[in-house]
N, C-alpha and C positions, 0 to 999 in steps of 0.2 A: 569336748566343745571345740567348734571350728574357729579359725582365725577371724572370720567375719563376725561371729557371735561376740567375740572378745571386743572387736572394734565397735560393735553396736553398744555394748555395755559401757565402754570407756567414753564413747561419744555422748551417750545419753546422760551419763553422770557429769561430764564436763559442762554440758549445756545447763544441767541443773545447778551446778555451782555458780555459773555466770548469773543465772536468774536469782540465786540466793543472795549474791552480792548486790544485785540491783534492788531486791527487797530491803536489804539492810540499809541501803542508801536513803530510804524514806524515813528511817528512824532518826530524825534530826537531833533530838535533844539528849538522848542517852543511848548510844548504839549498843546493841546486844553483842556479847562475845561471839565472834564468828564460829568458833569451835562448838559452842552450844547450839547455834543455828544449824550447823552441819550435822551435829548429832541428832537434833530433832528431825531434820530432813530424812536421814537414813532410818533411824529407829521408828519415827512416826510414820514414815512411808511404808515400811515393812509391816508394822502393827496394823495400820489402817487397811492395807491390802489383805492381810490375813483375816481381819474381822469381816470385811465385806465379802471375801471369798467364802467364808464359813456361812454367812447369811444367805448367799446365793445358792448354797447347797440345798437349803430348805425352801427357797422362794423362786419358783419358776418365773422367767421374765420373757415378755414378748416385746418386740421392737415397735412400740407405738407410744404416743404422747402420754397416755395414762400411766403406763409402766415406767416411762422415763422419769416421771415426777414422783409417783407414789411407791415405786420399788427401787429403781436404780438411784434416783436422787436421794431418797431417804436413807437407803442402805449405805451408800458411799459417804454421804455427808455426816451421818451419825457416827460412822466408823472413824472419820477424821476427828470429830469432837471427842469421842471416847479415847482415841489415841492421845489427844492433848490432856485429857483428865488423868489418864494413867501415867503419863510421863511428866506430869506437873512437878513432881518432887525433884526432878533433875534441874528444873529452871526456877524453882520457887524463889530463890534469893534474887534472881535477875528479873523476875516477873513483877515489876514495881511501877509501871506506868501504863496508861490506857492503850497506847500504841502497841505495847508488847503483845496484847491479845491477838491483834491482827498479824503482827510480824511472825509470831510462833506458829499460829495455825496455817499461815501461808507457807512456812517452811515444811510443815507436815503435808500440806496439799501438793507442794512441789515434789516431795518424795513419792507421794502416791502417783503423780503424773509420770515421773521418771520411770518407776517400775512398770507402770501400765504401758508406757511407750516401748520399753525393752521387749515386753512380751508380744506386743502387736508387731514390732519389727522382726522378731524371730520368725513370724508366720508370713512375712511379706516377700514377694519376689523382688521388690525394689526397696530394701529396708532403709537405706540412707535418705532416699527421697521422702519416704514416709516419715522418717524421724525429723527431717527438716520441717515438714508440714505440721506434724504434731507438736513440735517444739515451740511453734507459735500459737496454734489454736488450742491444743489440749492443755499445755502447761499454763498459759495465761487464763484459760477457761477455768481450770481447777482452782487456781488462786483466786479468781474473781467470785467463785461460788461461796467461799468459806469464811470470808472476813467478818460477816455478820456474827458467826458463832464465836469467833475470837473476841470480838468486842463484848458480847453478852457474857462470856465466860469470865473475862477479866473483871467486869463490874460485879458479877456474882461472887467472885472470890475475894475481891479487894475493897469493894465499896458498899454493896447492899445486896441482900438476897434477891436474886433476879430470875426466878423460875419462869415467869412470864416471858422475859426477854430471851431466855434460852430456848423455850419452845418456839417462840416467834422466829428466832434466828435459824433454827433447824428447818422450819417451814420455808423461810426465804431462800436458804441455801438449796433445799431440795427443789424448790420452784425454779430457781435460776439454772440448776443442773438439768432439770427436766426439760426446760425450754431449749437449752443448748442441744441436748441429745435429740429431743423431739423433732426439731427442725431438720436434723440430719436423717432421722428415721423415715420421715415422710417426704418422698421425692417431690410431690407437688408443691411443697413450700420450701424446699431446700435452697432455692435461690435467695431467700430472705435470711439465710443463716448468718451471713456476714453482718447484717444489721443487728441481729439479736446478739451476736458475739460482741460487737462494738458497744452496744448499749450496756451489756453486763460489765464490761471492763470499765467504761466511763462511770457507771454507778459505783463501782467498787473504789475507783480513784477518788470520787467525790466523798464517799464514806471515809476514806483514809484522811483526806484533807480536813474533813469535819472533825474527826477524832483528834487529829494533831492540835486543833484549836482548843481542845479540852485538856491537853497534857498539863500536868503540874510540874514537869521537869524543865520547863523553859527558863533560861537564864534571864534575870531581870536586867533590862537595858540601863546601863550606867557607864560612867567614864572608865571604871576599873576593868571592864571587859576588853577594852581596846589595847592592843600592843602597838608600839611605835616601830615602824619599819625604816629602813635606810633610804629608800627612794623618796623623791620629792614629787608632790602633785601640784598642779596649777588649777585654779578655779576662780569662781566669782561669788562673793558673799552679798546676797541681796538685802542683808540687814545693814551692813556697813556701806554697801554700794561701792565696794572696792575689789580689785583683783587680788587674789590670794595665792601665796606660795607657801606650802607647808609640808611637813613630813606625812607620809601615808600612815593611817591608822587602820588596823584590821582586827576583826573578830570573826573567826571561822572564814567563811567565803565572803563576808561583808567587808568592804573597804571604803574608807572615807577620809576626810581631812578636817582639821579644826582651824577656824579663822583665828589667827594670833591676836587680833584686835578686840573682837567681841566674844570670842569663845564659842560661837555657834558652830555646830557640826554641819558639814556639807557632803551630801550624798548625790552622786550622779544618778542618771535614770536606771542604769543597770544595777547598781548597788541598792537603790531604793526598792527595786523589785525583789532583790535577795533579802532585804530587811523585812519586807512584807511576807515573803515565803516563810521566814522563821517566826515572826511575831504574829502574823495574821494569815495563817495558811489557807484559809477559805476565802481570802480576799486577793486583790491585785491592785497595782498602783493606779490603773485607769479608773477602777471603781472608786478608789479613795479620792481621786481628784475630780470626780464627776460632780457637777452642779455646785461648785464652791464659789463663794464670793471672789470677785476679781478686781484688782487694782492695777490698771494698765496691763503689764505683761506678767503680773504676779498673782498667783492663786493663794488665798489665805485659808489655812486649814484649821485654825483655832480662833476662838473669840478674842483672845488677847493679841492676835495677829503677830505672834512670834514665830509660828511655823509657816514657812512660805515655800512655794514652788515656783521657780523661775521658768516660764514657758519658753523663753529664748534659749537659755543655757541648759534646759532640761535637768535641773538639779534642785534638791530640797535643802533648805537651810533651817536649822532648828536648834534651840538649847536642848541638851540631851534629856534633862528631867521632864520637860514638857512633852518631848517626843515620846518618851516612855509612857507617859500617861495617855497620850493620844492613841498609841498602839494598843494599850490595854483596853481602852474604851472601844476601839474598833473591833477587837477580837471578841469582846463581850457582845457587841451588837451583831457580829457575824453569827455567833452561836445561837442567839435568839432568833435571828432572821431565818436560819436554816431550819430550826425546829418549828417555824411557822409556815414553811412551804407545804402546800396541800399534798397529802398522801405521804410524801417522803419524810416530812418533818415528824408526823406522828409515829411513823415506822421507826425512825431513828430514836425518838423519845422512848418508845416502848422496848426497844432493844436494850435500853438502860441509860441513855444519855440524860434522861430527866433526873436521874440520881446524881449525875455528874454536874448538872446545871446548879443543883443545890449545894453540892460538896465543894465545887471549884468556883470561887467567886472572883478570881483574878483573871 
């Protein structure tokens, strides 16, 4: 093996590890052990490549849109799902929340893409330029194809027998994979490839955010979550209508302060956004504040008028218990709203989220 080949392997694996760390960062509520993800990337990648290579030995492939969907897409995506099923015993104890299905099959898909990148680069006259290109498009592409199967498999194993969801997830993954390859195979439409790629990635991120909203591992918002820090914050309480000086409170990446007079919690705009990422992942603070009743420069978020957003200071004031109830209600509404979106909603429901809607009421 030449020195260039070694550099290709090391570079491709290093890029894969960086992407694996990024995938893990989306596992907000109970992060999977990195060593397990790394193991699934390597073992799952090798196993899925071997399974697809064996299938290609019996299935001749032409470079057109039909074969891209019904041969390449089906073969490679089924191989990834089979790899997850075979390696399930390794992760069985950790496979305990709905997001894990997407996280682990994304690790396998990443391993598949890394191995594929290495072999393509071995055959290229400009291997590192090709690796750079494929590390964006091929890696993110493979990850964006397979999340549907991870979701359906988790629900099948942990929530409800989900054979319909598994079949649908294979079809969606193969279709996504086929469109990706098909737009590259046909020169006359290749200019639209970037739009197809972007649409596939956005849809997968939307699925991930939706699934996070169904997680049962989310910590319940209460005072005990927050730790007192040494630094002091300054703000304004629109309940007491006084300026506030208090110690910083933090929970993960969420920082706030508590008014010493009324006990209301005060979140600035940045930390309100972080709060919603954690508790209402399919929402954002702009949607939360849209079309609310207004009293002068104050937006009123609840009927009792205890939860308020100051438009001048861009901060939220609320008693923590009422805020927890509001966030729960918003998350339930988000889940229902997404399942009612034309086409996308029914697809997500039949992938298995309809069972989670019944099983997860909080």
